[in-house]
Structures are given as structure tokens and as C-alpha cells.
N, C-alpha and C positions, 0 to 999 in steps of 0.2 A: 658533560655522559656520553661514554662511548654512545658514538647514534649503531655504531654496528651491532653492540652486544647488545644493545634493548633491542633491535631489531628482531637480533637473532633468539630472540627467547619469546620472543612473541612471534616470529612466526615459525620455530622451531623447526629451528634448521638444522639441515645434514640429516632430521627423520623424516621414514618413509610412513606418507599417513596413507592410510589404509582409506578406499573409498565406500563411499555408502551409497545405500538407492535401496529401495521400493517402498514401502508406504509405511506414507511420514519423509522421506527422503526424496520430495521433488527440486528443485530449482527452474526459476525462468532462464529462455538462452537470452546470454545478452543480445541485443540486435544494434549493437554500431554506439554506446554510449544508452543504455539503456539500465541501464545498474539503479541510477536513481525511483525510476517508475519498477522497475525490480524488488527492488524491497522494502516500500511501501506498497505494494498489489502485496508482498508474502505477510508485510504486519495485517493489513486489514482484513485480509483472510485468514490464516491460522492464530492474533489474538480475538476477532473480536467477532465471539462466531454469534454471537445477532444479525450479522448483516450476512452472515455465509447463511445463517438456515433463511432467511426473507426471499434471498437468492435462488438457492435450491427453490424454496415452490412456484418460482417466479414465473410461466410460461410467455413465451411471446411468439407472433404468426411466422410461417416460417418465412415467406418472403421481407419477414424485415432482421430475420434474423442475424446479416451479415454487417449491420448498421445499425441494431441496435442493443445499445451497449448494457440494461440489463442483463441478455440474449449473453451478449460475449463476457461479461463479468460473471457468469452462471456458468459459463463451458469452464473458465479459467478454476472457478469454486471444483469447481466437478471435479477435476482434472488432479489437482492440490492435492485433494481428498482421498480421492484412486487414483495416480499416477498409471498402475498396468505397464503398458510400453512406453510406459516417457520417463522412468526409473528406472532402468536394469543395469543385472552387470558390467560394468562398462572393458570386461575383457571378451562377452558374448554381441559386443558390435559392429556391424557393417561398417565398413566405408564410406563416410560422408552423413550413416547415423550419428545423433546427439543425444543426449540423456539431457531431459531440461520439456518444459513448453514453451513455445511460441508466442508472446502474445499479442501479435503485430499486428491484429485485428480493430483490438480494444486499445492501442496506443494511439491507432489513427482515427478511430471513433472520441478516444478521452482530445489526442488534440487538435483535432478537424477544427478551424479558427484561432488556434490559440499560437501568437508567433514564434512562440521557444516551446511547446509540449510538439508540436505538429513536425520540428526538423530532429535532425539526429545529432545534435550538442549536447553537450554536454550542461548537465540543470541541475538543481536546487532539490533535495527531497519535499522539505520542509516545503515550498513553493508548490508546488507537486501533491503535496496531501493535501494541502488549502485547495487548489484548483481541485482533487478528486473529492473532496465533499464540496464544495461545488455544485460538483457533476452529481454525485446524487442528491441532492435534492434536485437536479431542475427533472432527473429519473421521477422523485418521487411527489412531483406535481404533475409530473403526468401519469406514473399508478404508483395512488395512496399505500395500498398492502407493499409497498418497498420502503416508505419512509424507516430510518435509520440514522440519516444525519446527524439526530440530536442520539446518538450514543459517542458520537466520537465530540462529545463540547464539553465543557467543562464549567464552573460557575467562578465568574470573578465577584464578587464582594468590594464595594469600596466603603471605608467607613472614612467620615466628613464632620469636624467636630467642630465646632465655631466657643473662639474660646471668648467670647465678653459672658456668655451666655450656659457652655459649658454643655450644651445640647448637638446628642449626637446624631444623625444619616446617613443611616445604611444605602448603596446602593447597590440594587446584582445584574447583571447580568451573564446572558447564555458569548462562550465563546469559542474557537478552534484554534483562532493566534495565541501557539507556544509564546511569542514574547509579549503576553501582553499578562504570562501565569509569571508571577514578581516568585521568588523562591529564596528563602533567607538563607543568606552565607554562615558558616557559622563559624 
């Protein structure tokens, strides 16, 4: 196939795209290879309403806010839902001003102690998703009212059948690992 032709169709080559802005149109600023993080955070905040609602009700002590995952995640959720000055007409931006929110504090909190996510190297979104789930689980242990990691789990059921007796055993377990979800292909 002609690669240029396919990319031109996908990228809408030659078409002037109209910028969108305002409520519901907030992006996160790429702080150097953070697109993996931005994508995962957008999905968690915009697609899993229970998480957003629990964290919006969260309140942290003011002295903890710069290092508190819950407080920083709450701020990101709030500005995603109420973008205000972070999502304006690009024509009205001043020099040096940018549209979008910079989740730098959240990145440093989630990446703290992790050799990959504390760096500015390119990372895998699936690995970050699993890491942020473990971060949510740690937060749940500190603040039980924020329990939401189960909202991101699914159940995997194994069926084991004995050839001799034909008896069947079903084994169920919770998982967040998309690799363990076997999806039959037609």
C-alpha cells in the first residue's frame, strides 16, 4: 500500500483544522515525552466518573498539597472539568502562554522512586496505567474514602475440565492486566 496516501487520509493532509477550546476541550501540556501519561490521565478522568467524583470530594491538609497524590489528582480533575483560562481561543494567547494544564507535580509524585516514570524518557502507556492503578491502591490504604482501584478491574474466569471425570472447576480472579484478557478473534 502507499504509505503516503494512507497517512494523508488519516492526518487530513491539506485541510486547515479549526482549533477547539472551552469547557470539555482541555489538553495536558507535553512536558517532554509525557504523552503516555497524559493519555492515561485523560482516560481515567474522563471515562471513569466514579474516580473523578471520589477525588473531587477529597480534601488534603494545606501543608501536604504539593506532595499529596490525592490533592494533585483532585486539582487535575477539577481543571479538566472546569478549564477556564487553560482552554481559550488560541488567537487570544499572549506570547509564552499555552493552552492546557501542566501536570508536573502529579508526574513527580507518581514517578517518585520509579526508575522509568521519574525520568523524561518515552514510556509505555499500558505500563503507566498499571503503575497508576498501584498508586491509586496505595492512596486507598491511606484514605479509604478514595477506594476506586476496583472500578478499574475486571474479572478473569478460568475453566478447567478433568478429562477422566469430565468435572469442571471455575476459578475467578480480579485483574487489571489487559494482557490476561483473552479476546477471541473471529
